[in-house]
Phi, psi and omega in degrees: 000130180274175187290325179299310181300314177302317174296319175304314178303312183292325177297321183288322175302318179301306174311309176303324177294311185303310179295325172293320180289321176287330168291323181291313186299317176277007181297144186292322174294335176289315179298315173303306176307320172296322180289318189290319179295319184299323180282338168297311178301314184295328186291317186300320175279335179264334185244138171270094190295318184301320179289331179293318185298314183303317184283327181283337178290337177284339185283147186270341185206175184301306183316307186295323173313296190303312176307311176304311181295322180289322178288319174302315178294326191286324185263017182259178182287164179293331176305311191285326170299322180291322180289312177304307184302315181296315181291326170292322179292313179300324173301310179308308186292330170300312185300323183295310188295325180295311178299310186301314173298333181283331173302320181266352192270351184249095189285339175287345184269119176263133174292145174271000000 
């Protein structure tokens, strides 16, 4: 094999790896995971999580927690509302896919 053939082989393999990585990156499950991860990172920068936990620890019950979280969501900026909504949607979509895939991953369970 001469130098030109070696270079051609490296170029082809580089393109094959690039196509493989792009297909993996744009896989629907990967995109859902990336959206969820991006929302989680954005939440860390946009929301003071220690303050939310500190305020929730002063509440007495689950009903108060839900009321506090709903009030905090309604009275925050649009950016935070959008990130939270997108994170919840992506999380639920991922959870649905996980449950759906687990259903088909158990061959010993028969469907009626």
